ZAMARGU-4260 file (C-alpha; in steps of 0.2 Angstrom, whole numbers, plus 5000, padded with zeros to 4 digits):
<rodrens>
0) 5002/5000/5000 | 5006/5017/4995 | 5010/5029/5008 | 4997/5042/5001 | 4984/5028/5002
5) 4988/5023/5019 | 4986/5042/5025 | 4970/5044/5015 | 4963/5028/5022 | 4968/5032/5040
10) 4959/5049/5038 | 4944/5041/5032 | 4944/5029/5049 | 4948/5043/5060 | 4934/5053/5053
15) 4921/5038/5054 | 4925/5037/5073 | 4924/5056/5076 | 4907/5056/5066 | 4901/5043/5078
20) 4905/5052/5093 | 4899/5068/5087 | 4883/5058/5083 | 4882/5051/5101 | 4883/5068/5108
25) 4870/5075/5097 | 4858/5059/5101 | 4860/5063/5121 | 4859/5082/5120 | 4842/5080/5130
30) 4848/5067/5142 | 4849/5072/5160 | 4867/5071/5167 | 4875/5068/5151 | 4894/5072/5149
35) 4900/5075/5131 | 4914/5065/5122 | 4928/5074/5115 | 4940/5065/5102 | 4957/5072/5097
40) 4967/5066/5082 | 4986/5065/5081 | 4998/5063/5066 | 5012/5061/5078 | 5008/5042/5082
45) 5023/5036/5073 | 5035/5048/5080 | 5029/5043/5098 | 5031/5024/5094 | 5048/5028/5087
50) 5054/5038/5101 | 5047/5024/5113 | 5056/5008/5103 | 5072/5019/5100 | 5068/5016/5082
55) 5072/5028/5067 | 5060/5043/5064 | 5045/5041/5051 | 5043/5053/5037 | 5031/5066/5040
60) 5013/5063/5033 | 5011/5045/5037 | 4994/5046/5041 | 4982/5050/5057 | 4974/5041/5072
65) 4963/5044/5087 | 4976/5050/5099 | 4963/5052/5113 | 4944/5050/5119 | 4939/5059/5133
70) 4924/5065/5143 | 4920/5084/5145 | 4914/5085/5165 | 4910/5103/5163 | 4894/5109/5171
75) 4879/5108/5161 | 4865/5121/5162 | 4852/5118/5178 | 4834/5117/5171 | 4818/5122/5184
80) 4808/5107/5186 | 4800/5111/5204 | 4799/5091/5206 | 4803/5087/5224 | 4813/5073/5219
85) 4823/5080/5205 | 4841/5087/5209 | 4854/5095/5202 | 4873/5096/5208 | 4880/5115/5206
90) 4899/5109/5208 | 4910/5095/5202 | 4902/5080/5214 | 4893/5065/5207 | 4879/5055/5216
95) 4885/5037/5222 | 4873/5023/5216 | 4873/5005/5216 | 4872/4995/5201 | 4872/4977/5197
100) 4891/4980/5193 | 4894/4989/5209 | 4895/5007/5215 | 4896/5020/5201 | 4895/5039/5200
105) 4883/5049/5191 | 4878/5066/5189 | 4859/5062/5182 | 4847/5068/5198 | 4830/5062/5190
110) 4825/5052/5206 | 4809/5041/5211 | 4804/5031/5226 | 4801/5013/5225 | 4787/5003/5233
115) 4799/5001/5249 | 4804/5019/5250 | 4821/5018/5241 | 4826/5032/5230 | 4832/5027/5214
120) 4838/5036/5200 | 4830/5035/5181 | 4840/5018/5178 | 4833/5010/5194 | 4850/5010/5204
125) 4850/5014/5223 | 4856/5030/5228 | 4868/5030/5242 | 4868/5040/5257 | 4884/5035/5270
130) 4877/5020/5276 | 4870/5013/5260 | 4854/5014/5250 | 4843/5029/5255 | 4825/5025/5262
135) 4812/5040/5262 | 4795/5037/5269 | 4780/5044/5262 | 4779/5062/5266 | 4785/5079/5260
140) 4802/5077/5255 | 4815/5092/5255 | 4835/5090/5250 | 4845/5104/5257 | 4859/5111/5248
145) 4872/5101/5259 | 4863/5086/5254 | 4853/5082/5269 | 4836/5073/5267 | 4822/5079/5278
150) 4803/5071/5276 | 4790/5082/5285 | 4805/5092/5293 | 4814/5077/5302 | 4832/5071/5296
155) 4831/5054/5288 | 4848/5052/5279 | 4862/5061/5268 | 4866/5061/5250 | 4883/5052/5249
160) 4892/5064/5236 | 4909/5060/5229 | 4922/5073/5223 | 4938/5069/5212 | 4954/5081/5209
165) 4954/5076/5192 | 4938/5066/5184 | 4947/5064/5168 | 4959/5053/5173 | 4952/5045/5188
170) 4933/5040/5180 | 4928/5028/5164 | 4912/5029/5156 | 4903/5012/5158 | 4886/5019/5153
175) 4877/5034/5146 | 4877/5043/5163 | 4888/5031/5174 | 4906/5031/5178 | 4917/5020/5186
180) 4933/5023/5197 | 4948/5019/5187 | 4961/5006/5199 | 4969/5018/5210 | 4958/5032/5209
185) 4950/5038/5226 | 4936/5052/5228 | 4932/5063/5245 | 4918/5069/5253 | 4910/5083/5244
190) 4914/5100/5249 | 4914/5112/5234 | 4896/5106/5228 | 4878/5113/5232 | 4862/5102/5229
195) 4848/5111/5220 | 4832/5103/5224 | 4819/5105/5210 | 4832/5106/5197 | 4841/5094/5184
200) 4857/5097/5175 | 4855/5096/5157 | 4868/5089/5145 | 4884/5099/5144 | 4883/5097/5124
205) 4886/5112/5114 | 4873/5110/5099 | 4882/5123/5088 | 4899/5117/5090 | 4895/5098/5087
210) 4884/5103/5072 | 4899/5113/5067 | 4911/5098/5069 | 4900/5087/5061 | 4901/5097/5045
215) 4920/5098/5046 | 4921/5079/5048 | 4911/5075/5035 | 4921/5087/5023 | 4938/5079/5028
220) 4930/5062/5026 | 4926/5067/5007 | 4943/5074/5005 | 4951/5057/5010 | 4940/5047/5000
225) 4945/5057/4984 | 4963/5056/4988 | 4961/5036/4991 | 4951/5035/4973 | 4965/5045/4965
230) 4978/5035/4972 | 4970/5019/4966 | 4966/5026/4949 | 4985/5030/4947 | 4991/5013/4954
235) 4979/5005/4940 | 4986/5016/4926 | 5004/5012/4931 | 5000/4992/4931 | 4992/4994/4914
240) 5007/5005/4908 | 5020/4993/4915 | 5010/4978/4907 | 5014/4984/4889 | 5033/4987/4891
</rodrens>
């Protein structure tokens, strides 16, 4: 395979991956607590590999690859709902929830009670307090900015909120709005976050930016596709000319 053809095809593959991630962001633009994907490309993959393996440096223009896929943990917009069991986190903390796969972290605060009074998130996972799943008896429920939960004015439990120094390196996405701690990562009790009852945190997706990026990626893919077709035509013409010699 010629270097030019490899460069074109690598650009098409990277463009397809970028397009898929942008499409995922757009599809979740109205998902409560969703954090957008960010994809970075790099044409220095060969250079990095060469340095690490003490090899000779490659020629420039040898293709592109997905350099990193990251999650943007920036604050999403707060949306007023006035519903007692809706809450938004103003700050960097996460709700701790229990799933079949173990404890996970989430920013999605659309809660409800089950038949036993347990507080569950929209995916049916139990919301945790300091001593385990929170159970809230029937009655008027209030959640303070500090995360205290009161029913008819009586304190019954407290939200177990977790903060991390660097969520980008400490967490990995395991579901739409669920994150798991990476090996060795730890969280601390929240001190920089206020709980907003009657609000939900919307997705931090920038529709204008992602639509612009989607158009740019589509054009890059088309350009690489044209280059690949042109290189294929050149190879065919070369083979035909050599066959006549």
